[in-house]
N, C-alpha and C positions, 0 to 999 in steps of 0.2 A: 444561788438564786439571782443575786445581783449581777453576777457575771453573765448569766443567761439573758437577763433583761437588757443589759448593756450591749451584748452581742446582737440581740434581735433589733434593738434600737439602731445600732450602727448599720446593720444590714438593710433595714428599712430605709434609713437615710441615704445609703449608697444607691439603693434601687430607685428611690425618688429622684435623686440627682441624675442617674443614668437616663431615666425617662424624660427628663427635662433638657438633656444635652441635645443640641441640634445635630442631626445626622445628614450627611450628603445624600441627596436623592439620586437614584440611578438616572433619572431623566437629565440631571445636570451633567453627569459624566458622559452619557452617551447621546445627550441632546434629543432624546426621543420626542418626536413630534408627529401628530396625526395631521396630514394634509389632504384635503378633498379637492379634486378637480372636477369642474362641471363639463369640461371639454377634454378631448385627447390632448396629451402633452408629450413633447419629445424630451427624452433624457438621452445621454450619450449611449448610442447603440440600439435604442429601441423607442417605441411609442407606447405610452401608458394610456389605456382607455380611461374614460371618465370613471371616477370612483375615489375611494379613500385609501390612503397608503400611509404606512409608518416609515418615517425617515429617521435614521439614527446613525451615529458614528460607530464604526467597528471598534471593538475592544482592543485598542492598540495604544500603548503609551509612547511609542516611538514616532508615529505619524498620525496626527489628529484630524486628517482630512480624507479619510476613507469612509464614504457614505454608503450605507446599506439601505435599500428600499425593500420593504416587506409588504405582503398583503395585510389588510386591516386586522385580520385575526392573528397575525404573526406566525402563521403555519408555513409560509413559503417565502423565501427570499427571491425577489424579482431581479435585483441588480446589485452589484457591488461596484462602486465608481470611485476612482482615485480623483479627488478634486484638488484644487489649489486654494490657498487662503485668499479670501476676499475681505477687504477692509471697508468700513464706513466710519464716519466721524462721530455719529451719535448712536448710542444703543436705544432700542425701542422696547417697550414692555410687551410686545407681541411678536409672533413669528412673522418674518418677512421673506417673501420670495419674489424674484424678478424674472422676467421672461424676455426672450429675443423673438422678434417676429420673423416668420419664414415666408417665402414667396408663395403666392397662389393659395391653394387650399391646404397646404401643409400645416400641421399643428404648431402652436407656439412652442419654443424650446425653453426649458427651465434653465435659467442663467445662474442665479444665486439663491442660497438659503441661509438665513440668519436665525439663530435661536434667540428667544426673548432675552434681553439684557446683554447680549454680546455685540461687540464691535468687530469681531472677526468671525467670518462665516465661511461658507463653502461656495466656490465658483466651479461650475461644471464646464469642462472643456470638450469641444466637439472637433472631430477630425473628419474632414470631408475630402473625398478623392475627386479630383477634377476630371470630368469626362474627357476634356481635351488631352489629358495625359494618355488615356487609353487610345484615342484616335491616332496618336503618333507613336504608340508602342512604348511610351515612357512610364506607364503605370505597372505596378506589380499585379500578378494574377494569382 
């Protein structure tokens, strides 16, 4: 009987200790963030209409700068973007995004995304073809 009580006490203690042990949140690994845009925003390769989107890093341990953009309900992936590391000197306690202005009525382009508490974030790279290359036959078709 004593052995049974001691075993139950030990198991209860182990369960309590396991419950109190901090666990890594999935959000910290994949940096899952809900971002809402009130206007259209350019991302590499497309324009996002106003709305809420989930930004998170792809599950890759070899390169931590692959950004996936999902619909708010996470039923559809909108884009997978290979970003480059962006650095800042001070971490902030909130999500930070920066934008580049575009000429005319073009939507602003998403430039960087930093997860709360991080000094390393994601910088989005845009590749534009020069129209003058096409005029002289220098562009690829």
